[in-house]
N, C-alpha and C positions, 0 to 999 in steps of 0.2 A: 214345407220352410224353402226360404230364398237363399241365392246363393249370391251372396253380396259382393263378392271380388269378380263375378264373372259379370261386368256392367256394359261391355262394349258391343258394336255389331260386327266384331272381326269375322265373326262364323260367314257373312255375306261376302267377305271378300276372300274366304279360303275355297279349297278346292279338293275333293277326293274323288279320283279315278281308279278303276281296274281295268288290267290287260290281261288277255288270254297269253301267255306267253307261248303256251305251245300243249298238243295234244299229248295226252300221258297214255301208259298201257291201261287196259282194262283193268279197273278196281284199284289203282293207284291215285284217282283223282289230278284235276288240272293242276297247272304250275299258274299262279296269278302273280301279276306285278299292280300295286295299289299306290298309286300317287296320294299321300294323307296329307297335303298342303305342306304349311312350312315346318322347319326342322324342327325336331323333337324339342320340346321345353322342359319336360318332366316327365321321367315313368317311375315317381312315386306316387303311388296309388292316392294318398290324402291329399296331393294337389292338383293333381291332373283336371284341367279346366277346358283345354282346348279338344275338338273333336279328335284331332288326327292322335293325339297323346291317350285319349279315351279308347279308340279304336284298337289300337295298338295292344292296351292291357286288357281287354276283354278276350282276346285273343292268347296272350300268355298266361292270364290268372283265371280261375273259376270261381265262380261265388256259390254260396249256397243254393242261389237258383240261378238261372241265366236266361235271357232273351234269344231266342230263335226265330228264323222263318218258319211261318207256318203254312198251311196247304195252299192259301189263298193269295199268299206273297205278301202278308203282312208280320208282324211280330207277335210272338206268344211267348210267356214266360213260363219256362220249364225246370224240372229240377236239375240241379247241378251238382254241389258237393254233398247236397241233402239226400238220402236216402228215402227218408220220411220225416212229416212233421206233425206233431200232436201240437193241439192249442186247447188250454184250460184257462177257464175265466176262474178268477180267483174272488173271496168274500168281498175282497177291499177294494176292488174295482181295477184292479191291474190283471193283466192277461200274459201268461207263462207259455212261450214257445219252447218245445223240446227237439231239436235237429238230431237226429241220429246218421251219422255221415258216411258215404261209401267207404270202403276199404280200397282207397286211394295213395297214390306216391307223387311225390314232389319228383322233379326232373333230376334230382340227385339220387333217386332212389329211397329216399327218406318216407316215411309213411305221413299222410296229412293228419293232422290231429286236431282236435277242439281247441285247444289252447293255442293252436295259429290264428284263429278268428278272434279269441280272447285278448291277444297281444296286439293284434290290428285293430280293433273296436277300441280298445282302451287308448293307443296310440292317435287314434281318431279323435277322440272326445278330450285328450288333454289338452288344455288352453296354451299350455307351452310350443303345442305343435303349430298353432296359428293355421289351422286347417280351415280353408272355404267352405268346408262340408262336415264340420264337426256338429252342425245343429241335423244332418240326419238322424242323428243317435239321442235327440233330445227328447223321444218316444220312448226312450228307456228308462225305466226306474232308476232312480240315483245319479240321473246324469246331471242336475243341478248343483246337487252335494258334491258330486265328485269334480265340477268345474270351479266350483267355488273354494273348495279345501284344498284341491290338487293331488286328493288321495282317489286314483283310478280305481281302485279296488270297491269303492262305493258305487261301481257303474254296476249294475244288475245281470253282467256278462259273464257266465262261467262256465267252465268245463268239467261236466259230473264224471267224465273218465274220457279219454283218448278219443272214444267214437260219440260222445253225445255233448251239444252245446246246447247251452239252457239260456233263454233270453226272456229277463220278465219286462214287460211295456206297462207305463204308467196309465194307459187308455186302451179303449179298443179301436186301433187303427187298420183300417181296411187295407190301406195300401202298405204295409209293413214288408210283407211277403216279394209284391211285385217292384217297391221301389228301393225299398231300404237294402235288401237281400240282393237286389242285381247290380248294384251300384259298384262302379270302380272304385270307390273311395271306402268300400267295407270287404274289399277283398282279402283272404287270407295272407297274412305274412309270416314267416319264419325268422323269429328273435335273433337266432345265432347266426342267421347268414346276413340280415342288416346289420348288426354289430360288426360282424367282420368285415364288410365292406368298408364299413364306417371307419375301422379301423385302419384298414389298407390305405383308405384315402387320406387321414390323417399322418400318417406314416409317411406317404407320399410328399405330402406338404413340408414335412419336417425335413425331408431330405433336399427340398429345393423344387422340389416338381410343382407345377400348377395344381392347386387343391380343386379336386371334383366332386361331386355328389355321388352318394353310395350306388346310385343306380346307374349311372354316366357310362359303364360298359356294360349293355345291355345283356353279353353274351355269358356275363359272370353270374346274370341272376338266376336264383332258384325258384323256378315257376310250376305252377299245378294244372294250367289249362291244356287247350288243345294244340297248342304251339310252344317253340321252344326257340329263343333268339339263337340263331347259328354265324351270324356275320351284322357287322353295324360299321358304316362309314360317316363320321360326324358330320350330319348337314345336307348327308347325299342319300342313304337309304339303310334301312335295317332288314334283313331277311330274316323269318322266321320258318321254320321247318316242323312238321307233324311230331310231336311228343310222344316218344315210343312208351311212355310211362302214363300217358293220359288213361284214365280208365275205362273212357268211352269209345264207341268205334265209331272213326272218321271217315265218312265218305265224301268228305270235301277236300280242298286244295292239299297237296301233300307239301307244298312251299306256297306263301305267301311273300312277295317281296315289298315292305312299305317304302315307297319312293318319295323325295320331299321336293317340292318344285311349288314356284312363282304365285299365279294368278288364275282366276277363272277363265280369263282370255286363251291363256295356255293350254288351260285343258281342253276349251273348246277345238283349238288347233289339232290337239293330239286326236280327240275323238271323232273330228271329222276326217282327218285322216286316216282312220282305222288303226291307228297304233294304240288306242286304247278302248276297251268295251264297255266303260261306264264312268260317268261323269257327275260331279257334284262339288259345290254347287255350281248352277249354270250363269252366265254372262247376263248383263242387264238385257241386250240383244235378244238372247235367246228366251229370256222370261217373258220378254214385251209379244214375242212371235205366240208363245204358249198362250199367254193371255188374251190374246186376239181370238182364240178358238174357244168356241161356246162352249163345249161341255167342260173345260179343263179349270182344274183348280188348286192352287197352292197345297201344298202339306202345311198344315199350321205349325209353327215354331214356340215351343214350350216357355214363353215368355212375353212381356208387355211392356214398353216405353213409358214411363210414368213420371209426373212429377210430382218430389215429396215436398210437402211443405214441413217445415219444423214448426210443430205446434206447440213447443215450449219458447219459442222466441216472437218476441213482438216484430210485425203486427201480426203473426199466423197465428199467434195463441188464441184469437177471435175466429170462431166458426164463421162468421157473416164475411170476414176480408178473405177465408180460402175459397167461400163458395162464390165470391164475385169474381177473383181470379180464374177460377174454374169456368164459371158461365161463359166468359170472355173469350174462351178458346174455341179457335174454329179445327177442330181435329182433321176434316177433310183435306184442308189446305197443308197440314202438317203431314198426313199419310203421304200426301202428292210428292212433298218435299222429301220424305224419309226413303222412297224407292218404289218399286215397279209391284212387289209382292206385300205391300204394306196394306193394311186397312184399318180405319178409325175405329178404336178401341169401343166396344159397346159394355164394359165391364172391367172389372179387374181380373177374372180368370180368362185367359184367351179361347178361342175357338179349338176345338180337338180334345178337350178335357174329358174323358169319359163320364157320363152317368148313368144312363140305361138304355134300354134296348129302343126307344124314341128318338134318342140323338145325345149329343154332347151336353155338357153341363152348360154352356151359351146358348143352345139352340132351346132347350127345356127351360132354363131361367129368363131369356127373352133379354131385349137390350136393357139397360139399367142408365145409360147414357145417352141422352139426346144430340143426335148428331144430323137433324133434317136440317138442309141449308135455307128454308123458307121460314125456319124458326127462329134461326142467328140472331137476327136483329132485336127479335123480342127478349131473348136471351140475354143480350148485351145491354138492353132496357133496364131489366132486371139486377145486372149486373150492378150498373149505375146506383138505383135504388139504395140497393145495398151498402155501399159505401157510404151514402148518405146517411141510412140507417144508423150506420155504425159511428158516425163522427166525424166523416171526412168528406169534403166536399166534393172531392175529385182525386182520382188516383195518385196527382203528384203529393197530394197531401201524405202519403204513404211513406214519402222520404225514396232516397237512392238504394234501390235493390239490386242484389246480386242474383244472377241464376247460373249456378256450376253444372256443367258438363264434360262428359270425356272428349278431348278434342280428335276424334276420330272418326271415319265414315261420314256417312251424310248428317251426323249429331250437330256440326256447327250451322249448317242451312237450317235445320229444324231449329235450333236455340235462337238463331236471329230471326225466323219468321215467329216463332213464340211470343218473343220480346216486343216484336213489332205490333204484335195484334194486340198485347196487353197497352202499348203506349197509343195506338190508334181508338181503342174502344174505351179505356179508361183513362188514358191520360199517365200510365204507373211508368215511370222510370225504373227500369229494369235492364241493367247491364249483364250479355251474355258473358262468362268469362270460361274458358275451353281450358282444364286441367289435365294433368295425368290420371290413369286409373290409380295408382295409390294415392295421388292427393285428393281425389272424390271420396274415396274409402275411406282415410282418414278424417276429412270432413264429416262424412257421414256419422263414423263412430264418437268423433267426441262434440258433436253437435254445433260446430263452428259453420254454420250456413244458416241461408234462411230459405231459398228455393234450390232445387236440385233437380236434374234430368237425369234417370236412372233406369237402366235396363235390368228388369227385375226378371231373373231366370230360376225357375220352381226346379228344387233337386227331385221331386216327384210328381209323377202324371196323375195328381188328385188336386181337385179344388181345395181340400183342408192346406196343403203344402204353399198357397197362396195368400192365406187367411189367418195361419197360425201366428206369424212373425208379429202380429201388431196389436197383441195383447198386452196390457201395462206391464206384466211381467217378464216378457221377452226380452233378451239381450240384444236380439237384432230389431227391435222395435226404434229404427232410426228416426222416424218423425217424432217421437215421443208421445204419441198418441194414447189417450186413456180414456176407458168408456167401460164402466161396471157392466152395463148390458151386452157389451161386445163380449168383455171376458168370461160372463155367463155363459154365454152361446156358444163360445168356442171350449169351454169346459163340459157342455151338454155334449158337444160335437164328439169331443174325445172319448166319450163315455157311453155315446150311442150305440145299442146293439142291432137296431131295427135300422136297416139301408135307406128304407123310404124317408123315415122321420130324419135322419142325418143328413141327407140330402137336403128336405126342405129346410134345416135349421143352417147350412151351408148355405143356401140362398139367400136367407135373413141375415146372414153376418155379411154377406159382400153389399147387401144393400145397405145396412147400418153403416159399415166404414165407408162406403160411398158417400152417403148422405152427411156425415160429418166430415166431408171433404179433405180428409187427412192427406190423401192422394188422389192427383187429378190424371186417371190412365190416357196416354195419348195415341196410342195405335200399337198392332200387333202386326207380327212377320209372317211369311209364308217363304217355304223353300222348295226345292224341284233337285230332282237327281234321275239319272237315265242308265239303264242296264239294257245292253244290245239281248234282242229277244232269243240270242242263241244260248244263254247262259240264264240260270237260275238260281234260286236259294241263297240272295242275298236280303238282308233287310235291316232296316233303319230303327234305333230304338228313337222312340217320340222324342228323348231329352237330348239327341243329337247324334248320338255315334252309331258305327255301323258294325255288322257281324256279316263275315265271309267265309266263317268256317264250314258252311252247309253249301257252297258255290259248286256246282257241276254244269255241264253242259246238258241243253234241254232237249230231253228225247224226241227223236223226228219220226 
């Protein structure tokens, strides 16, 4: 499933850097200072979208499963709050997961209970919450019924007892444990704590003080992760110390200071002066230098920038018009306009999404989009012929069209370049219109658009997460795309028990979706970060956030 509210390229302008504040006594771990980018926007798990906020949350809270650094320096999913997991396939095609929780405590000494997960997941699924991550739980039985009725008890997440959480899925989703059960959005929360903090904020407002969010004072939060917030200076820093009630042994930092500051350029200066020991993301100049190295490749980001056609609105209810507009696109030129680490999209699913030992999904499936410069003119000629076949003498006969995009980063230059390509090739008059993120989100949800540039970020590192939203029954199908064959394929995928067959169907579904031209993927992005070779144990989740809980000095 895709995250519709995370539509911008802000991550390329953010930084995340780590400094080794000083040596610790044997066994006490290092003290780290982490520059997490801009100031905190939210520490409410169901709304946190920025890398900095998510990075803080995965240190303060622990989910059923968690992401940690593996021996090779990559990221691996390991048990978190779940001591054990049982999986049972049911006769009706549903799958039941039973989690038995560890004997763990919250930072105030209260035991962590299965009911804390039930509360958090119901809160996430509740349409009244307007969480951009609600669709994470669309794989849970009863999700659609709960959303339509507002009765969250219909969501099949329950506490058998204080130590046992039961989740029933509506299909066979291979990525449930690794993606849903590790997400910051599905972290456990204490209902009494959230309500108490909300009440305190409301009482402060009634007394004349400025009302804040319930999480606004992180030191008041009750958390169950390896760290606990001990100090907070708004807009400046958040200090997290090792949580003495954490169930596990922590060999990582005894303290992490999350600092908030400006740009990638500032981070580079800190790194160059050796004031910090790691940096993310890197400046355009640094990325250009890395790109010049023969064997260097950027880490793929879990997203693709694409044109979305409104299939329910003229002229794009006609698949031939969508095809013509898509064929006229020069993705290589757009990728060049978008920045150093971008590359022309070869499908909807970007590089880096896993498939098997032979390679990732994109490598195994191959390119579905033709980006060969030598055939571009041929594609343009085909686009003109399609317009004539559809009854339009030229692209000018389509009338005045608008292309909406979020006016941030390089999106404006990309929009201008794209609209000029359509004008030069087809004669189509498309006006690029820069809007805010909220305005674009509203237009997509209400169908009040014809063309839009959208940064599609998947909430899970699996090809299905890029494809499942385009079924005719999906609330997130903002393209209004409808194809019964596609719906059938996605239903087969959801119930597939054989992994190889499932992957084959996923490739078929992606190809069918792109052959219908509801979407026109433009480019994918990469990123880079650097950690000094004196440190080890940090890892980056493919979805963007970092874990520093295992950082230590490298043995010499």
